[in-house]
C-alpha positions as a printed Julia matrix, in Angstrom:
366×3 Matrix{Float64}:
 18.73  71.07   7.56
 15.82  69.27   5.84
 12.3   69.72   7.15
 11.59  67.67  10.25
  8.33  66.59  11.84
  6.7   69.24  13.99
  7.29  68.74  17.73
  3.81  67.37  18.38
  4.15  64.9   15.5
  7.57  63.77  16.67
  6.28  63.15  20.18
  3.41  61.17  18.73
  5.88  59.02  16.84
  7.88  58.33  19.96
  4.76  57.68  22.03
  3.7   55.06  19.5
  6.79  53.09  20.4
  8.35  50.78  22.11
  8.58  50.53  18.31
 11.98  50.28  16.71
 13.61  49.67  20.05
 16.0   46.85  19.37
 18.49  46.24  16.67
 18.04  43.27  14.45
 19.49  40.97  17.03
 20.18  41.9   20.58
 18.97  42.15  24.12
 20.0   43.54  27.47
 21.74  46.85  28.04
 25.2   46.34  29.49
 28.15  47.55  27.43
 31.65  46.19  27.69
 34.51  48.55  26.83
 37.93  47.53  25.48
 40.85  49.54  24.15
 43.35  48.82  21.39
 47.0   49.87  21.33
 47.79  52.76  18.95
 50.2   52.16  16.06
 53.68  53.03  17.34
 55.05  56.24  15.86
 51.91  57.0   13.85
 50.25  60.41  13.88
 46.91  60.95  15.57
 43.93  61.43  13.26
 42.34  64.86  13.73
 44.5   65.17  16.84
 42.25  62.73  18.7
 43.51  60.53  21.51
 40.8   57.96  20.79
 37.72  57.11  18.73
 34.97  55.19  20.5
 33.25  52.54  18.38
 30.17  50.54  19.34
 28.81  47.28  17.93
 26.96  44.1   18.88
 28.43  40.68  19.48
 26.28  39.24  16.67
 27.01  37.92  13.2
 24.92  40.64  11.57
 27.69  42.97  12.79
 30.3   40.94  10.94
 32.01  44.01   9.51
 32.78  45.34  12.97
 33.74  41.89  14.3
 36.16  41.18  11.48
 37.47  44.74  11.3
 38.33  44.67  14.96
 39.75  41.16  15.01
 42.01  42.0   12.07
 42.91  45.36  13.69
 41.79  47.24  10.59
 40.25  50.05  12.62
 43.41  50.58  14.61
 45.56  50.48  11.47
 43.48  53.23   9.85
 43.39  55.32  13.02
 47.16  55.09  13.45
 48.22  56.98  16.57
 44.62  57.5   17.65
 43.5   54.74  19.97
 40.52  52.62  18.87
 38.19  52.03  21.81
 35.38  49.5   21.48
 32.15  49.08  23.39
 29.99  46.01  22.8
 26.26  46.28  23.34
 23.33  43.9   23.63
 20.54  46.29  22.67
 19.87  49.17  20.33
 18.47  51.59  22.94
 21.61  51.38  25.06
 23.82  52.03  22.04
 21.72  55.04  21.0
 21.92  56.33  24.58
 25.7   55.92  24.48
 25.87  57.82  21.19
 23.67  60.62  22.54
 25.67  60.92  25.76
 29.01  60.96  23.93
 30.12  57.62  25.37
 30.67  56.38  21.8
 31.26  58.3   18.58
 30.37  55.76  15.89
 28.3   52.58  16.05
 27.08  49.57  14.12
 23.34  49.26  14.69
 20.14  47.98  13.1
 17.71  50.08  11.04
 14.92  50.24  13.62
 16.93  51.86  16.46
 18.6   54.14  13.93
 15.18  55.4   12.83
 13.92  55.66  16.4
 17.06  57.45  17.55
 16.84  59.92  14.68
 13.19  60.71  15.44
 13.72  61.04  19.18
 16.65  63.36  18.52
 14.47  65.47  16.17
 16.97  64.81  13.41
 19.85  66.43  15.29
 21.72  63.6   17.01
 22.9   61.07  14.42
 23.46  60.3   10.77
 23.61  56.96   8.98
 26.94  57.05   7.16
 27.26  53.55   5.71
 25.68  50.19   5.23
 27.16  47.06   6.75
 24.99  43.97   6.23
 21.96  42.61   4.43
 19.92  39.48   5.07
 20.33  36.98   7.86
 16.66  36.86   8.92
 14.43  33.78   8.68
 11.09  32.37   9.71
 11.96  29.07  11.39
  9.11  26.76  12.4
  8.39  23.45  14.09
  7.98  21.12  11.09
  5.66  18.84  13.08
  3.16  21.68  13.46
  3.79  23.85  10.41
  4.4   22.28   7.02
  3.32  25.14   4.76
  2.68  28.88   4.85
 -1.04  28.3    5.44
 -0.27  26.35   8.6
  1.16  29.48  10.24
 -2.38  30.75  10.82
 -3.43  29.99  14.38
  0.14  29.36  15.56
  2.44  31.15  18.02
  5.33  32.9   16.28
  8.04  34.75  18.2
  9.78  38.01  17.31
 12.51  39.71  19.36
 10.43  42.68  20.58
  7.32  44.72  19.88
  8.08  47.0   16.97
 11.63  45.85  16.32
 12.78  45.19  12.75
 11.69  41.55  12.66
  8.41  42.27  14.43
  7.46  44.81  11.77
  8.51  42.4    9.01
  6.35  39.58  10.44
  3.32  41.85  10.9
  3.68  43.08   7.32
  3.98  39.5    6.02
  0.92  38.41   8.03
 -1.08  41.28   6.52
  0.06  40.16   3.07
 -1.49  36.74   3.71
 -4.84  38.4    4.38
 -4.73  37.63   8.11
 -5.43  40.07  10.93
 -3.33  40.71  14.04
 -3.55  43.53  16.57
 -0.03  44.97  16.42
  0.17  46.08  20.04
 -1.14  42.92  21.72
  0.04  40.44  19.07
 -3.35  38.72  19.16
 -5.23  37.62  16.08
 -5.1   35.05  13.32
 -1.45  34.5   14.34
 -0.24  34.95  17.91
  2.86  37.14  17.77
  4.9   36.39  20.89
  7.59  38.97  21.71
 10.54  37.01  23.1
 14.18  37.97  23.69
 16.5   36.25  21.24
 18.51  34.81  24.1
 15.57  32.73  25.33
 13.85  32.0   22.01
 15.63  28.62  21.56
 14.45  27.57  25.04
 10.91  28.72  24.24
 11.0   26.69  21.03
 12.37  23.64  22.82
  9.64  23.8   25.46
  6.89  24.12  22.84
  5.67  27.52  24.07
  6.21  28.88  20.54
  5.7   27.16  17.21
  8.27  29.19  15.32
 10.09  32.5   15.19
 10.91  35.31  12.75
 14.45  36.02  13.92
 17.93  37.09  12.84
 21.12  35.1   12.82
 22.49  33.33  14.7
 19.17  32.73  16.52
 17.59  31.31  13.36
 20.35  28.72  12.96
 20.15  27.88  16.67
 16.48  27.0   16.14
 17.38  24.86  13.13
 19.91  23.05  15.33
 16.98  22.35  17.7
 15.08  20.65  14.87
 13.38  23.68  13.35
 12.87  24.16   9.62
 13.37  27.36   7.63
  9.95  28.11   6.16
 10.94  31.5    4.77
 14.11  33.51   4.26
 13.18  37.2    4.49
 15.64  37.98   1.69
 13.21  36.29  -0.7
 10.66  39.02   0.01
 12.9   41.88  -1.13
 13.96  43.06  -4.6
 17.31  41.5   -5.51
 17.1   39.68  -2.13
 18.64  42.72  -0.41
 17.47  44.66   2.65
 19.35  46.54   5.33
 19.93  44.72   8.6
 22.9   46.72   9.95
 23.94  50.35   9.42
 26.82  52.5   10.63
 25.75  55.63  12.51
 27.75  58.55  13.86
 27.13  61.44  16.2
 26.47  64.55  14.12
 28.77  66.53  16.41
 31.6   64.05  15.92
 31.01  63.98  12.16
 31.24  67.75  11.95
 34.28  68.14  14.22
 36.33  65.09  13.19
 35.68  64.23   9.52
 39.09  62.59   8.99
 38.5   60.22  11.9
 35.1   59.28  10.47
 36.68  58.54   7.1
 39.38  56.46   8.79
 36.74  54.26  10.41
 34.86  53.99   7.12
 38.06  52.98   5.29
 38.47  50.16   7.79
 34.83  49.18   7.27
 35.2   49.09   3.48
 38.43  47.08   3.75
 36.81  44.65   6.2
 33.91  44.06   3.81
 36.3   43.56   0.91
 38.3   40.98   2.91
 35.12  39.18   3.99
 34.06  38.87   0.35
 37.49  37.72  -0.79
 38.26  35.34   2.09
 34.89  34.12   3.44
 36.23  31.11   5.35
 39.01  33.04   7.06
 36.62  35.91   7.73
 34.06  33.54   9.26
 36.74  32.21  11.62
 37.83  35.76  12.46
 34.26  36.81  13.24
 33.77  33.78  15.47
 37.06  34.46  17.25
 35.95  38.0   18.02
 32.55  36.73  19.13
 34.3   34.4   21.56
 36.37  37.3   22.87
 33.24  39.42  23.3
 30.8   36.82  24.63
 33.07  34.13  26.04
 31.73  31.45  23.71
 32.41  30.28  20.16
 29.46  29.44  17.95
 29.46  25.74  16.97
 29.89  24.96  13.27
 26.29  23.72  13.01
 25.12  27.23  13.89
 27.95  29.36  12.55
 28.14  27.95   9.01
 24.5   28.37   7.88
 24.21  31.7    9.7
 27.32  33.06   7.98
 26.1   31.98   4.54
 22.86  33.91   4.91
 24.46  37.29   5.67
 25.85  39.6    2.99
 28.14  42.43   3.98
 27.71  45.63   2.01
 28.96  49.21   2.03
 25.67  50.27   0.44
 23.16  51.27   3.14
 20.31  50.09   0.87
 18.5   53.3    1.75
 15.36  52.52  -0.23
 14.77  49.47   1.98
 15.04  51.63   5.11
 12.23  53.77   3.75
 10.21  50.61   3.04
 10.8   49.28   6.56
  9.51  52.56   8.0
  6.49  52.43   5.67
  5.75  48.88   6.82
  5.78  50.07  10.44
  3.29  52.78   9.52
  1.02  50.21   7.81
  1.22  47.98  10.88
 -0.05  50.86  13.02
  3.14  51.07  15.06
  4.47  54.35  13.7
  3.08  57.62  12.41
  4.52  58.49   9.03
  7.95  59.96   9.75
 10.04  62.45   7.83
 13.4   60.7    7.44
 14.96  63.24   5.1
 18.45  64.0    6.38
 18.97  60.69   8.17
 21.83  59.83   5.75
 25.13  61.57   5.09
 26.97  59.38   2.61
 29.52  61.99   1.58
 32.36  60.57   3.72
 31.66  57.01   2.53
 31.53  58.0   -1.11
 34.88  59.77  -0.79
 36.35  56.59   0.68
 34.77  54.44  -2.04
 36.09  56.74  -4.78
 39.61  56.5   -3.36
 39.25  52.71  -3.32
 38.04  52.64  -6.93
 34.51  51.62  -5.94
 31.22  53.13  -7.19
 29.29  55.62  -5.1
 26.18  54.61  -3.14
 22.82  56.36  -3.03
 20.71  57.76  -0.16
 17.32  57.27  -1.91
 16.46  60.94  -1.34
 16.93  60.69   2.42
 20.29  62.42   2.59
 21.46  65.78   3.85
 21.1   68.72   1.52
């Protein structure tokens, strides 16, 4: 096991939070559980009756949405039943993983980091990437016409210390402006607002813009907002992690074939999304409707879908950068993330599929 922060340092990291509490897009805590029907006559993987998979009902979890809607997970698991739990917030999904209520989950980088630190490096591993992009700064064009106009305005993020909050604070610092990270007060007023009410806050005029993930960004555009900045433009090659796949370390150790079965489904889902984007978009929206009870309208769905890139690569170097940005913002003591990744199972799947291996940027198990 790689070196971990000393207990006092780890507690200091956790105490510095509510940092890294939410995934890229999500709110609330209630999980909904559904079960698929096993493939008739197929053998159980690792002798398991079921594998419990968690994800969010959001477009940044497109791999999970499409994989489920197309029954790719169940096909790979064969006689082992695929059970799904949908979540609205990262903390509740991490709690479910820690309690054994789920085995594998799609989740954003911030709660993955927070969960790993809280568990002292013993509870989870990141085993795959899933999505990049899908985050934008959307503003009221009547009040903000250029980057300089953001100074003095009220800009929303989903939560103190979440992935978008850290990104906005880092961007503000890059403009030479000052903001107190905890209070959100300064040259820009950072207003922490749940994604579910951000469009209402924008409509009422209580915020002047928001740094938010999809589909919230496209909902704001539908309300008359303008995209001032796509966060992808701030990253090398326009790539940064927005969704990972994590697994319980216990489950990974005891059921490696089941983990690889889920990862095969993930890789196949991403391949199908890339090959059939229109059909995949419809499949994702159909699963969203099943999960949330409501289809996204085309005016929101289409631009949101175009801004997200699915990927098997966890883009590990960008996870390190996101953590470094949180440290610079004063929201996190410098963490030791070595060991957060175990990409061995994914790379075996990719090799079997004729795809190149992916890298852990020095943050993998040894």
